[in-house]
N, C-alpha and C positions, 0 to 999 in steps of 0.2 A: 513105897520104896525107901531103903536106906542107900544112903551115897555117903562115902568118907573121901576127903580130899586133903592131900598132904602137900604144903609147900616142900621145896628140895632144898635150896642152900639155906643151912642154918636152922632147919627145922629136922629133915632126915639125916643131913651131912652135919657135921661140926665146923665146916668152913665153907667159904665161897669158892665153888667148884670152877670157875671162870678164871680165877687168878691161878688155883692149883694146876690147873689145866694147861693154862700158857707156861707155867714155869716148868711143867712135865716135859712139854714140847720143845719149849724154845731155850729154857736153862735160865738160872739165876740172873745173868749177866744181861742177856738180852729182855729179860723181864723187866727188870729195873731200869734199863735204858729206855724202854718204850715207854713205861709209865712215866719217867722223866719228862719226854718229850709232850706227853698229854696232861702234865701236871696243872697249866691253867685252866683247861676245861674240866678236869676233876674237881679243883678248888670251887670253880663256877657253879658246878653240880651241888657240890657241899653246900653252898650259900644260895641255895635254890634259884639260880641265875641261867642253869643251861640245864635242858631236859636230859634224865637220865638215859633214855633209849639212844641218843645222839652219841653222847661220850662212849657209851658201850659198843655201839656199832663202829665209830673211830677206833676203838682198841681193838674191836675184833678184826676189822679190815687189816690193821698195821701188822697184827700178826699172823693172819691166815688167808689173806688175799691171795689168789693164783694157785692155792693146793688143789690138788686133784682130791675130788670128794671120796674116792675109794682109800686115799692115804689118810685122809682126816677120820673116816668111819675107821679104820685100822687103828689110828692112835687114840681115839676114843675107846676101843676095848682095851686096847693096852693099859691106858689110863686106870680105867676100872679094875682091872686085873691086878696090877702093881701097885696102885696107890688109893684108888676111888673106895675100893672095900673097906680099907681102913677108917674111910672119913664117916662111914656110915654109923650113926649111933645105935648101941644097942638096944636102947628104949625104943628108939623109933621100928626097929625090925619086929620089936614084939608088939606094939601098937599096931604096926601093919598087918602082922600076921593075925591077930585077934579082928581088925576089922575086914580082914579077907574072909575069917568065917561067918561073921555077922551081917555085912553089907552085900547089897545085890551088885554094887559097883564101887571100885576102889580107884581115885586118879590121883597122879602127880599133876600141880598145877603151878607152874614156875616159870620165872622169866630166864632161866637159864636155857641151854642150847638143848634141843631135843636129843643130836647125836651123842652126846655124852651121859644124858640120862637114862635114854635106853637099856644100856647095859646093866645099869643099876636097877632100874624098874624090872627089868627081866628076873634080874637075882632075885628081887624081893616079891615077885609075883605079881607084880601089877602090869596090866595091858594097856591100860588109859592114860595118856600123856598128853597134856595141853601145855605147850610151851613156845618159845620163841624159836622161829626155824630159820635156816641158812638158805638164800638164793645161791643156785648152782647156774652157770651159763651153759650153752650148747655144746661145748666140750667136756663138761663134767668136772670145771674147776669152780672153785667157791671164787664169788664175786666181790666178797667183803661186805656186801650187804645183808639186810636180814628180809626173808619173803613174807612174813607178816608182821603185825604189831608185837613190839616188846610185850610179853605176857606178865605184865604188873600191873597192881593196883587195880583200878577198875576192869582193865582188860581182862583178868581172871575171871570176874563174874561174867561178861560178855561171853568168853570163851565157853563157860559151864554152861551157861543159857543156851548157846548154840547146839550142844550136845543134849541138853536134858531142858527143853523150853518150858515144860510144867514143873521146874524145879520148885516152887514154893507148895507144890503139892505131895512133895517128898520130905523125908527126914534127913538133914543137911549135916553132917560133922565135918568141921575142919579145923585142921593144925595149921599153924603159922607162928612167924616169930618177928615179924618185922612189919614197918607201915605199909610195905608191898602188899601186906596181906590183909590187912584192915576192913577194906569193903567186904572180902569174901567172908571174914570172921563175922562182920554185921549181919550178914544174909543168911548165918548158920542158926540151925537149932540148938547145937551144941558145939561151945568154941573152945579151942584148947590154944591159948597163948604161952608159948614158950613153955609149953609142959613136958617136952621130952628132953 
């Protein structure tokens, strides 16, 4: 079986969609004020002193905790229609189309949030998404926490192995652009690093 895996932010898209989504929903003033509040954590993360998932979850919680899931999903769809489509690389569209013709399964595997990847993945013809997912309380509101591990680094390999336990017996093609993709790129039979 042939399997193709695409990272999302920076590979399929030209920019980090978490940042673009926050700006879209909250506006530039709230965006910069929020990031200023978390500047010490962001600096500590850049210095390797603070985990990636923790600062990401804190920022996500700051902007979206308490929002109703239905409103969040509507905003994700609006974001894709109004801004997200323009963030998709034409070269990524072509590569995805080619792999959909050749491969048995094509995945997006990303640390980004499932809810705003989904409209883009559907537009590109991809059904399989492995990503970071959000926790929702009993009243249908976002808690500000993630419901699974941040899908970054080794977690990308773990998630793919959960879907395809005999992965080593298949032909794996991986597209990525950052250190968060390095473990999955090493696992691949065919690696495409910053190729799109």
